[in-house]
N, C-alpha and C positions, 0 to 999 in steps of 0.2 A: 554529576552523573554517577550512577551506581555501577561499579565494576565487578563487585562480588555480592552475590545473594545466596545465603544458605538457609534452607527451609527444612525443618524437622529431620535434621541429619542425625543418623545413629550408626554406630559400628559395634557389632557383636563379635567377640572372639570366643572360640570353644577351647577351653584349657585342656592340656594333656592329649591333644590330637597327635596321631602317629602317621608317618608317611605310608603310602600304599605301594607295596612292591609287586602286587599281583592283582588279578581280577578278584580272586578269592578274598584278599585283604579288603578290597574296596567293598565287596558285598557284605562282609562281616561288619565293616564300619557303618554301612548304610543301615543294617538291621539294628545295630547298637544305638545309632543316632535317634531312632524312634523312641528309645527309652532313656535318652540322655538326661542325666541328673542336672537340674537347673543350677545347682551349686557349682557345676563345672563350666558355667557360662560367665563371661565378663563383658559388660557393656562399657567399652572404652569411651563411647560417646552416646548420649541419649537426648534426642529431641533438641538439637542445637539450632538456634535461629539467630542470624545477625546479618547486617549489610555493611559493606565498605564502599565509600565513595571514592571517585577518582581523585588522586592526589592526597589521599588520607594516609596517615601512618598509624596502624593499629597494633598495640601491644597485647600480647597474650601471656597471662601469668597463671600460676597455680603450682601446687606441690608436685613432686614426682609421681607419675601415675594418674594425674588429673585428666589426661587426654589431649594435652597440647600437641605433642608430636604426631599423634594419630590424626588430629585435625589438619595439620599442615600437610601430611602425606596424602590425605584425601583431596585437599585443595590442589596439590601438585600432580594429581592423577597417578600417584604411585600406588595407592591403596584404594579399593572400591568400597563405598559405603554399603552398609547392610540395608538401609532404607533412607528415604529423604532425597533431596536433590540440591545441586549447586549450579549457579549460573555465573560464568566468568567471562568477562569481555577484555581481551588483550592477551599478549604473550606473557608467560610466567617464567621467571628465572628463580630457581630454587637452590638453596644451600641448606640442606637438612642434615646431611652427614658429610664427613670429610671426604671430598672427592666425588660427590654425587654427580653422576653423568660422565665421569672420566673413564677412558679405556686404558687399563693398566699397561698394555703393550705399546701404546702410543706415547710419543714425547710430549712435553709440555706445550711446545709449539703446535703440534698436531691436534692436541686436545682443545686448544683455544679455538681453532677453526672448526673442529667437530661440534663443540658446544654452540658456536655461532650458527652453524648450519641447522642444528636441532631447533634453535630459536627462530629459524626461518630467515636469517640474515644472508645477504649476498656477500660474496668473498670481498668485494671492494669495501663494504661497510665494516667488515671485521678488520681489514687491513688498516683502516683509519683509526681504529681503537687499539691496534696491536701493541704499539710502543707504550701506550699509556697503561695497558694491562700488565706488561712485563715490568715496567718501572714500579708500579704499585706493589706487585707480588714479590719483588726483590729476589727473583730466582733466575736472573739473566744468565748466570754461569751454567745453569743446569737446564736451559731451555730445550736443548735437543737430546736430553736424557729421558728414557722411558719413565713415566711417573711412578711405576711400581718400585723404583729405587729411591723415591722421595721420602723424606721423613714426614711424620704426620703434620708438623708445622709448615713445611714447604708445600705439601699437598693442600692444606687449608688456605694458605696465602694465595695460591694460584686459583683455587676454586672460588674464593671470595672475589678476587679481582675479576675473574671472568663473569661471574654472576652479576656483579655490580656495574661493570663497565660496558657490557654488551646491550645495555639499555632496554631490558624488557619493560613492558608497561607495569608489570606487577613483580616486585621482588619479595621473595619469601625467605626468611633467615631464621634458623633454629639456633639453639644454644651451642653452636660450634665454635664461637669466637674464643671460648675458654682454652682452645688448643694452642692459640698463639701466645706470644709474650705480651707483656703489658703495653708496650709501645705500639705493637701492631693492633691490639684490641682497640686502642684509642683511635688509631688510624681508620679502622673499619667502622667504628661508631660515627666518626666524622663523615666518612663517605656515605653512610646510610642517611645521615642528616642531609647531606648534599642531594642525595637521590630524592628524598622526600620533598625538599625545597624546590626541586626542579619540576615538580608537578606529578611525579610518578607515585604509584601506590606501594606501600611497604607493609608487610606483616612480619612482626618481630617477636620471637619468643625468647625470654630471658629470665633468669633468677635475680639479676641485678636490677633492683628497683630504681636506682638512680638513672640507669640507662633507659629504662622504660619511660620515666617521667621526663627525661631530657629530650628524647627523640620522638616519642609517640604523642599524638594529639588525643587519641582515644585508646581505651583498653577494655578487655574483657578478662574476667577471672574465672577459671574453671576449677571445679571440685567434683571428683568422682564422675567425670564425664558430662557434667552439666554446667551451664553458665550460672554463676551465683552473683555476679556483679558486672555491670556494664555502664560506662560513662566516660568522663574525661579521665586521662591517665592518672592525674593526681588524686582524684576521688576514689578510683578503683584501687590504687595502691594503698591509700589510707585505710579503706575498708578491709582489704586483704591482710595487711599487717596487723590491724586491730584484731581481726579474727585469729590470726596466727599467734599473736602474743596473748590473746584472751583479755587484754586490757585489765590486767590484775593491778589494782591500786594498792593492794595490801597482800603480804604473804608471810605466813607463819612457818618457820623452819623447824620448830621444836620437835615435831613428829616426823620429820623428813628422814627417810631411810639413809640417805647420804648427806647428812647435815654438814654444811660447810664449816670447817674448823681446822685448827692446828693444835699443837701442844699448849699454846698460850691463850687462844681465844676461840669462842664458838659463836656462830651467828644464831640469833633467836628470831628476829623478824625485821621486815622492811616495809615501809608504807609511805604513801604520798599524802601530805597534809596541807590544809590551808592555814591562814594566819591565826585561826582560832584553835588549831590543833586537831581539827576534824578530818577524818580520812576522806580524801577526795580522789576522783579519777579524771575530772575535767576541770580546767582552770581558765578563768578570764585572763586574757593576755595582759591586763593592767594590774594583776595581783601577783604577789609573791608566791612562789611554789616551794613547798618544803619536802625534803626527802629525809625521813627519819629511819635510823638503823638502831636496833636494840641488840646488844651482844653481851656475852659473859666472859670476863677475864678469868682464865683458869690458873694462870701463874703470874705473879708480879715480876716486874723487872724489865718489861719491854715498853718502848714508846709505840703505842698502837694507834694508828691514824685511819679514820674512816675515809674511804675513797669511792667516788661514784663516777662511772663513765656513762655519758648520755649519748644515745644514738637516735637519729631521726628516722622517718619512715622509709628512706632510701638506704638505710643501714650505714649512713655516713656518720663517722665518729664526730659529734659536734664539739664536745669538750670533756675534760676530766676535772673534777673538783675534789679537793681534799682539805682536811683541817690543817692550816698553816698559821692561823692567827690566834687561836685560843690558848689558854694556859697549858692544855694537854699536848700541844704540838711539840713541846720540849720536855715533857714530864711523863714518867712511867706511871701506869695505872696500877692500883692495888687490885687484889682479887675481888670480884663482885660483878654486879650487873650494871650496865651503862646504856644510856640512850643519847645518841648524837643526831643533830638535825642540821642539814645544809639548806640554806635559803637561796634559791635562784631569784635574782631581782625581777621586779615587774618590768614589763615592756622590753624583755630581752628575747624570749623564745618567740619563734614564728608560729603561725597556726599549723596544726598537724599532730601526728602521733609520735611519741617518743618512748624509747625503752631505756631502762636504767639497770646497769650491772653494779652490784655492791661488793666492795672489797674492804679488807682491813690489811694495812701494810705497815712495815717498819723500815725506816731508812737508815738509822744509825744504831750501832756502828756498821751494820751492813744491810743491804736491801733484802727484805723478806716480804713475800706476798703470802699472808696467812691463809687467805681464801679469796675467791672471786666468784660470786654468785651471778652468773650471766643471765641477763634479762630477768632480774629478780622481780621488778615491777615495771609498769608502764603507765603513761598518762597522756591526756589529750589537751591541747591548747586551742582556744577559740577566740576570735575577735568579735565583740558585740556589735561592730559596725556603727559605733556612736560618733565617729569623727574625731575622737580625742586620743587615738593611738597613732603609731607610725604610719598606719594606712591612710589617715586623714579622711578625706571625702572620696578617695579612690575606691571603687567597688570591684575592680577586676582582680585577676589572679596575681598574687605577689609571691615570688619564689624566694628560696633561701631558708637556711636552717635557723637563723636568728633574725630578729627584726627590732633593733634598738630604737627607742625614741630619743633623738638627740637635739640639741639646741643649734640653731643656725644664726649666723650674724651676716647682715647685708649692709653694704655701704656704697654710696655713689662714688664713682671714680672720675 
């Protein structure tokens, strides 16, 4: 069953608007508005269309200013749209800003009952959830203190506990979890997953791609107020990060204004290559993947080791690889130009997009990072679905940053 339907939704903001302190100010503003420069207008959202089904968890991603928060505020009835319409079936619990819906002069206890009443719950219903809310929020000692005296972390913990436990049919959560500590963030993410698994609908905005793919079944990506991608969370995240990184399989740093370098070494280029040495951006999961770095040694006397950090599409640090086996791992390089290539074994990486940061480091006699070019290049891995990879004949989604093909032994007992 469809619980949210958004049709041709748009939101226009007029930049530089001033408050009206008198009738004269309002009349002057009205006259000026007839000649308003369109450059002073900002469409935060433009012709947005999507639907959310009952029990679905929808992730919303995009850069700052893409329109994510504006969309959630309209869905939460905080902001009115300029045009278009939305249909919502069910009670909405929103956590868009720290303490949304709280009254500063009331205590934590009183705000729990206030929020429940706003959601249309009876006092007996709220009382059944009260102890669970307090335990989750971890603010029992301050329960009868006015929330205006709470720290931002305490405020957020109680606000999330209330929004998540008072059982609205639709839970809307913006990127406020960043206020809490790491342990509480994890606790909140697990609670949202529990909420979604209980059959309620969740809309979740986050810059943390791993949270989006872990919690959300579907996702939409916004850019400049428009939906640019819609589908399963893994597909949308992959497209979004590919566009963000630009999928550069080769990068020349020689004309870079801020060329990565130290007194001993200067970066010249980084590229992704196949086994023939050809520059590639997309790799068959069954083939080796090469990362080539070209650099110039400016002064002799240092043991200079290429170092690559690989990140997956959720920005999880998959692994770091560096030269520890070649003759150069214990030997200083003379002045000159060098090219080093690291080979990632076949059937190791999983499907998806990956970014590579390239560094040159020295470990002896002391640790020195000469430079680290973050997200220097990126690449994509695909499975041809031929049945001879770790996927076998399974055609469904396989999660994980790596997917090694391993040998199995089976014996009767």
